[in-house]
C-alpha positions as CSV (number, residue, x, y, z in Angstrom):
1,X,79.3,148.6,122.6
2,X,81.6,150.3,125.1
3,X,80.7,153.7,126.4
4,X,82.9,156.1,128.4
5,X,81.9,156.2,132.1
6,X,84.8,157.9,133.9
7,X,87.5,158.8,131.4
8,X,90.1,161.5,131.6
9,X,93.2,162.0,129.4
10,X,95.3,164.0,131.8
11,X,96.8,163.6,135.3
12,X,94.9,165.6,137.9
13,X,96.6,167.5,140.7
14,X,95.3,168.7,144.0
15,X,97.0,170.0,147.1
16,X,96.1,168.3,150.4
17,X,96.5,170.4,153.6
18,X,96.8,168.9,157.2
19,X,96.7,170.9,160.4
20,X,99.0,169.9,163.3
21,X,101.2,167.9,160.9
22,X,105.0,168.2,160.4
23,X,106.3,166.6,157.2
24,X,109.8,168.1,157.3
25,X,111.4,165.9,160.0
26,X,113.8,163.5,158.3
27,X,113.9,165.5,155.1
28,X,117.6,166.2,155.4
29,X,119.1,167.4,152.1
30,X,115.7,166.9,150.4
31,X,114.2,169.9,152.3
32,X,115.1,173.6,152.6
33,X,113.9,176.6,154.4
34,X,112.2,178.7,151.8
35,X,111.5,181.9,153.7
36,X,109.4,183.4,156.5
37,X,105.6,183.9,156.0
38,X,102.9,185.1,158.3
39,X,100.5,182.4,157.2
40,X,100.5,178.8,156.0
41,X,98.5,179.9,152.9
42,X,101.4,182.0,151.8
43,X,103.8,179.1,152.4
44,X,101.5,176.8,150.3
45,X,101.3,179.4,147.5
46,X,105.1,179.7,147.3
47,X,105.5,175.9,147.1
48,X,102.9,175.7,144.4
49,X,104.7,178.4,142.4
50,X,108.1,176.6,142.8
51,X,108.6,174.0,140.1
52,X,110.2,171.3,142.3
53,X,108.4,171.6,145.6
54,X,105.9,168.8,146.3
55,X,105.4,169.2,150.0
56,X,105.7,172.0,152.6
57,X,105.5,172.7,156.3
58,X,104.8,176.0,158.0
59,X,105.6,176.7,161.6
60,X,103.4,179.0,163.6
61,X,104.5,181.5,166.3
62,X,104.3,178.9,169.0
63,X,107.2,176.8,167.7
64,X,109.7,179.2,169.2
65,X,112.0,182.0,168.0
66,X,114.1,179.8,165.7
67,X,111.3,178.3,163.7
68,X,108.4,180.8,164.1
69,X,106.8,181.5,160.7
70,X,109.4,179.4,158.8
71,X,108.2,177.7,155.6
72,X,110.1,174.6,154.6
73,X,109.8,172.9,151.2
74,X,110.4,169.2,150.4
75,X,111.1,168.0,146.9
76,X,111.8,164.3,147.3
77,X,108.1,163.2,146.9
78,X,108.0,161.8,150.5
79,X,104.8,162.4,152.5
80,X,105.2,161.0,156.1
81,X,103.9,163.7,158.4
82,X,104.1,163.4,162.1
83,X,101.4,164.8,164.4
84,X,102.8,168.0,165.9
85,X,101.0,171.0,167.2
86,X,101.8,174.4,165.8
87,X,102.6,173.1,162.3
88,X,100.6,173.0,159.0
89,X,101.8,170.9,156.2
90,X,100.6,170.1,152.6
91,X,101.5,168.0,149.6
92,X,100.8,167.7,145.9
93,X,98.7,164.7,145.1
94,X,98.8,163.6,141.5
95,X,96.2,161.2,140.2
96,X,96.7,159.2,137.0
97,X,94.2,159.5,134.2
98,X,91.1,157.3,134.5
99,X,90.0,154.8,131.8
100,X,86.7,153.4,132.9
101,X,84.2,152.2,130.3
102,X,80.8,150.4,130.6
103,X,78.9,148.2,128.2
104,X,75.4,146.7,128.2
105,X,75.7,142.9,128.0
106,X,72.1,141.7,128.0
107,X,73.2,138.1,127.2
108,X,75.3,137.9,130.3
109,X,73.5,136.7,133.5
110,X,73.8,138.6,136.7
111,X,77.2,138.0,138.4
112,X,77.0,137.6,142.2
113,X,78.9,140.3,144.0
114,X,78.8,142.9,141.2
115,X,76.7,146.0,141.4
116,X,73.9,146.3,139.0
């Protein structure tokens, strides 16, 4: 008889944050400057609250006058950050539901390579 082992019925969502990462380069028309925020946490919160944002990059004060504290959203689903100091970026990671079941099969001999 099959028994649930790791089963979920819904997608799960988590936000991944990377320091010294710039995901906006190359975004073109798929990115836009949302606003200016004093922290990357504020930028992330605004992206989460926006229905279409799936990645963001925040620029700290060391990026210069033009970009300091700017928060840029992406909404094309692309996550290809480049290592770049003075930036913090994050993206929405969606994991599909799991459907893993187990069964005791005493009549089946051990199979080499499988965990017991």
